[in-house]
C-alpha positions as CSV (number, residue, x, y, z in Angstrom):
1,M,-5.3,-34.7,-6.8
2,Q,-8.7,-33.5,-5.6
3,I,-8.1,-34.6,-2.0
4,R,-4.6,-32.9,-2.0
5,F,-6.1,-29.7,-3.5
6,E,-8.9,-29.5,-0.9
7,K,-6.5,-30.2,2.0
8,F,-4.2,-27.5,0.6
9,L,-7.0,-24.9,0.5
10,K,-8.2,-25.8,4.0
11,T,-4.8,-25.5,5.5
12,L,-3.9,-22.1,3.9
13,S,-2.6,-19.6,6.3
14,K,-5.3,-17.0,7.2
15,N,-2.8,-14.7,8.7
16,R,0.0,-12.6,7.2
17,I,3.5,-14.0,7.4
18,C,5.6,-11.4,9.1
19,N,8.5,-10.8,11.5
20,W,9.1,-7.7,13.6
21,D,10.4,-5.5,10.8
22,Y,7.6,-6.5,8.3
23,F,5.6,-3.4,9.2
24,V,8.4,-0.8,8.8
25,N,12.1,-1.4,8.4
26,F,13.1,1.5,10.7
27,Q,16.8,0.7,10.3
28,K,16.6,1.4,6.6
29,V,14.5,4.5,7.2
30,Y,17.2,5.9,9.6
31,E,20.0,5.0,7.2
32,N,18.3,6.9,4.3
33,I,17.7,10.0,6.4
34,E,21.3,10.0,7.7
35,K,22.5,10.3,4.1
36,I,20.7,13.6,3.7
37,K,20.4,14.8,7.3
38,I,22.9,17.7,6.9
39,E,21.2,18.9,3.7
40,L,17.8,18.8,5.4
41,C,19.0,20.8,8.3
42,I,20.3,23.5,5.9
43,L,16.9,23.5,4.1
44,N,15.3,24.1,7.5
45,S,16.4,27.8,7.2
46,L,13.6,28.2,4.6
47,I,10.9,27.3,7.1
48,K,8.5,30.3,7.5
49,S,10.6,32.3,5.1
50,K,9.1,35.7,4.0
51,N,10.9,35.6,0.7
52,I,11.4,31.9,0.0
53,K,12.3,32.1,-3.6
54,A,15.2,34.5,-3.1
55,D,16.3,32.6,0.0
56,F,16.2,29.3,-1.9
57,K,18.3,30.8,-4.7
58,N,20.9,32.1,-2.3
59,L,20.9,28.7,-0.5
60,I,21.6,26.6,-3.5
61,Q,24.4,28.9,-4.6
62,M,26.1,28.6,-1.3
63,Y,25.2,25.0,-0.6
64,P,24.4,23.2,-3.9
65,N,24.5,19.8,-2.1
66,V,21.1,20.5,-0.5
67,L,19.6,19.6,-3.9
68,K,20.1,15.9,-3.3
69,A,17.6,16.0,-0.4
70,I,14.8,17.4,-2.5
71,P,13.5,14.2,-4.2
72,T,12.9,12.6,-0.8
73,L,10.6,15.5,0.1
74,L,8.4,14.3,-2.8
75,A,8.8,10.6,-1.9
76,I,10.8,10.1,-5.1
77,R,13.7,7.6,-5.4
78,G,16.5,8.8,-7.8
79,N,18.1,12.0,-8.6
80,N,16.8,12.7,-12.1
81,I,13.2,13.9,-12.5
82,R,11.5,14.7,-15.8
83,V,8.8,17.3,-15.6
84,G,6.8,19.4,-18.0
85,I,3.9,19.0,-20.4
86,E,4.6,21.2,-23.5
87,K,8.3,21.2,-22.9
88,E,9.9,18.4,-20.9
89,I,12.8,19.3,-18.6
90,L,15.2,16.9,-16.9
91,I,16.0,18.2,-13.4
92,N,19.2,16.8,-11.9
93,F,19.4,16.8,-8.1
94,D,22.7,14.9,-7.8
95,K,24.7,17.8,-9.2
96,K,23.8,21.4,-9.9
97,L,23.4,20.9,-13.7
98,N,20.2,22.9,-14.2
99,S,19.8,26.7,-13.9
100,I,18.8,28.2,-10.6
101,E,15.6,29.4,-12.2
102,E,14.7,25.8,-13.2
103,Y,15.2,24.5,-9.6
104,T,13.2,27.4,-8.3
105,L,10.4,26.7,-10.7
106,F,10.4,23.1,-9.7
107,M,10.1,24.0,-6.0
108,E,7.2,26.3,-6.7
109,K,5.2,24.1,-9.1
110,T,5.5,21.0,-7.1
111,G,4.3,22.8,-4.0
112,L,7.5,22.4,-2.0
113,F,7.8,26.1,-1.4
114,E,4.2,26.2,0.0
115,L,5.0,23.1,2.2
116,I,8.2,24.5,3.7
117,R,7.0,28.1,4.1
118,N,3.6,27.5,5.6
119,N,3.2,23.8,6.6
120,I,6.4,22.7,8.3
121,N,6.6,23.9,11.9
122,N,9.9,22.6,13.1
123,S,12.0,20.3,11.0
124,L,12.3,18.9,7.5
125,V,14.2,16.0,9.1
126,D,11.0,14.9,10.9
127,Y,9.0,15.4,7.8
128,A,11.4,13.4,5.6
129,T,11.5,10.6,8.2
130,G,7.7,10.3,7.8
131,V,8.1,10.2,4.0
132,E,10.7,7.4,4.3
133,V,8.3,5.4,6.5
134,G,5.6,5.8,3.8
135,I,8.0,4.7,1.1
136,D,9.1,1.7,3.1
137,T,5.6,0.4,3.6
138,N,5.3,0.0,-0.1
139,T,8.0,-2.7,0.0
140,R,6.0,-5.0,2.4
141,K,4.9,-7.2,-0.5
142,N,8.6,-7.9,-1.2
143,R,9.3,-8.5,2.4
144,T,6.5,-11.1,2.6
145,G,8.2,-13.1,-0.2
146,S,11.6,-12.9,1.6
147,M,10.0,-14.1,4.8
148,M,8.5,-17.1,3.0
149,E,12.0,-17.9,1.8
150,N,13.4,-17.6,5.3
151,L,10.7,-20.0,6.5
152,V,11.5,-22.5,3.9
153,E,15.2,-22.2,4.6
154,H,14.5,-22.9,8.3
155,Y,12.9,-26.2,7.4
156,L,15.7,-27.1,4.9
157,I,18.2,-26.7,7.8
158,N,15.9,-28.6,10.1
159,S,16.1,-31.4,7.5
160,N,19.9,-31.6,8.0
161,L,20.7,-29.8,4.8
162,I,23.8,-27.6,4.8
163,E,24.1,-24.4,2.8
164,N,26.5,-24.6,-0.1
165,V,26.9,-28.3,0.5
166,N,23.5,-29.9,-0.3
167,Y,21.3,-26.8,-0.5
168,F,21.9,-23.5,-2.3
169,K,19.9,-20.3,-2.4
170,Q,19.3,-17.7,-5.1
171,I,21.2,-19.7,-7.7
172,D,20.7,-20.6,-11.4
173,L,21.3,-24.0,-12.8
174,N,24.6,-23.1,-14.5
175,N,26.2,-22.0,-11.2
176,F,24.6,-25.0,-9.4
177,Q,26.3,-27.3,-11.9
178,K,29.7,-25.6,-11.4
179,K,29.4,-25.8,-7.6
180,T,28.3,-29.4,-7.4
181,N,29.7,-31.0,-10.5
182,I,26.3,-32.6,-11.0
183,N,25.5,-32.7,-14.7
184,I,22.4,-30.7,-15.8
185,D,20.7,-31.4,-19.1
186,P,22.2,-28.8,-21.5
187,T,18.7,-27.6,-22.6
188,L,18.0,-26.5,-19.1
189,L,21.1,-24.4,-18.8
190,N,19.5,-21.9,-21.0
191,I,17.0,-21.0,-18.3
192,N,18.1,-17.6,-17.3
193,K,16.6,-17.6,-13.8
194,K,17.9,-17.7,-10.2
195,F,15.8,-20.0,-8.1
196,D,15.0,-19.4,-4.5
197,F,16.6,-22.7,-3.5
198,I,18.1,-25.8,-5.1
199,F,18.8,-28.8,-2.9
200,I,19.7,-32.5,-3.4
201,N,19.2,-35.8,-1.7
202,N,22.0,-38.4,-1.1
203,Q,21.4,-39.8,-4.6
204,N,21.9,-36.3,-6.1
205,H,18.3,-36.0,-7.2
206,I,17.8,-32.2,-7.7
207,F,15.0,-30.3,-6.2
208,V,14.4,-26.8,-7.6
209,C,12.3,-24.6,-5.3
210,E,10.4,-21.3,-5.6
211,C,8.7,-19.7,-2.6
212,N,6.1,-17.0,-2.3
213,F,3.2,-15.8,-0.1
214,Y,0.1,-13.9,-1.4
215,N,-2.0,-11.9,1.0
216,T,-4.2,-10.7,-2.0
217,S,-5.3,-12.2,-5.3
218,G,-4.7,-10.8,-8.7
219,S,-3.3,-11.4,-12.2
220,K,0.1,-12.0,-10.7
221,L,-0.9,-15.3,-9.2
222,N,-2.1,-16.5,-12.6
223,E,1.1,-15.5,-14.3
224,V,3.2,-17.2,-11.7
225,A,1.2,-20.4,-11.8
226,R,1.5,-20.5,-15.6
227,S,5.2,-20.0,-15.6
228,Y,5.7,-22.7,-12.9
229,R,3.7,-25.2,-14.9
230,I,6.0,-24.6,-17.8
231,L,9.1,-25.0,-15.6
232,S,7.7,-28.2,-14.1
233,R,7.2,-29.7,-17.6
234,L,10.8,-28.9,-18.6
235,F,12.2,-30.5,-15.5
236,D,10.0,-33.6,-15.7
237,E,11.4,-34.4,-19.1
238,T,15.0,-34.7,-17.6
239,G,14.1,-37.3,-15.0
240,N,16.5,-36.1,-12.3
241,I,15.0,-32.7,-11.5
242,T,11.8,-32.1,-9.6
243,F,10.2,-28.7,-9.2
244,L,8.8,-27.8,-5.8
245,W,6.6,-24.8,-5.2
246,F,6.1,-23.5,-1.6
247,T,3.3,-21.0,-1.5
248,D,0.7,-19.8,0.9
249,G,-1.6,-16.9,1.8
250,C,-5.3,-16.1,1.6
251,G,-4.8,-14.6,-1.8
252,W,-5.2,-18.1,-3.2
253,I,-8.7,-18.5,-1.9
254,A,-10.0,-16.0,-4.5
255,S,-7.8,-17.6,-7.1
256,K,-8.5,-21.2,-6.3
257,S,-9.5,-22.0,-9.9
258,V,-6.0,-21.1,-11.1
259,L,-4.5,-23.1,-8.2
260,K,-6.7,-26.1,-9.1
261,E,-5.6,-26.0,-12.7
262,T,-2.0,-26.0,-11.6
263,F,-2.5,-28.9,-9.2
264,Q,-3.7,-31.0,-12.1
265,E,-0.3,-30.7,-13.7
266,L,2.0,-29.9,-10.8
267,S,1.5,-32.0,-7.7
268,T,4.5,-30.8,-5.7
269,I,2.8,-27.7,-4.3
270,Y,3.1,-27.2,-0.6
271,N,2.1,-24.6,2.0
272,I,3.3,-23.7,5.5
273,F,1.2,-26.4,7.1
274,D,3.0,-29.0,4.9
275,L,6.4,-27.5,6.0
276,E,5.3,-27.8,9.6
277,Q,4.4,-31.5,9.0
278,G,8.0,-32.2,7.8
279,I,7.3,-32.3,4.0
280,I,11.0,-31.5,3.1
281,K,12.3,-34.4,5.1
282,K,9.7,-36.7,3.5
283,I,10.7,-35.6,0.1
284,I,14.4,-36.2,0.8
285,D,13.6,-39.7,2.1
286,D,11.0,-40.6,-0.7
287,E,12.1,-43.7,-2.5
288,K,10.9,-42.5,-5.9
289,Y,13.6,-39.8,-5.8
290,K,16.4,-42.3,-5.0
291,K,16.5,-44.1,-8.3
């Protein structure tokens, strides 16, 4: 175990795992802006307004749909915003359900009137595009996990596995059993979780896989490692299911004590280096999984 653990640490990826849209998914940004582009263009009429409160009131009376663009100006997802300290108010931006005075107060207190009147030179479309870019960068962590899944899937395919035949993605054990007619221990069917991948060898030994990549350390790594140790114990008791964990990233360097503890109980932990060395094919061909 110690040798495997030390090799795992030495071969951890020192770089971020990313493809071209890891940094910003511009397609998603453009799609989100397109949904409110007309409303933003109408709101442009408030730029440099001398009497922005009155102009805003007139605007939402004539074009109430402009309200749906306002949350984006504050980098907020969703159309219902609760505000207030002494008295909480629910402001609805999907439909004009609040009073004009409440919308006007919201615009004033959040600083949007000041922004539009004195700090936007040309276009709220340009400003909102920048906001969307900022929001999108917050999802990079999720994209990293997805890219690790894509990488693992690449090696599953390279190992001559075929999707929905002998490998399945984002699937729980119940649906896996229905699709393959391979019997699963009834106690495991209570696990309410979709796994990143489940694949089988020619003898129908089942491999349940989770994939992740951590650029930074933190309590999340400890929680994940603990939950995977529990899963591994459950699968080991059945005899025909093996849990595989594909993980990488320099976040593990600062959390190596957690990783070492997990290695003592879960030996089937692999990184990108292992994938490159053909570990999936080796697992499929391993005699101990053909009994």
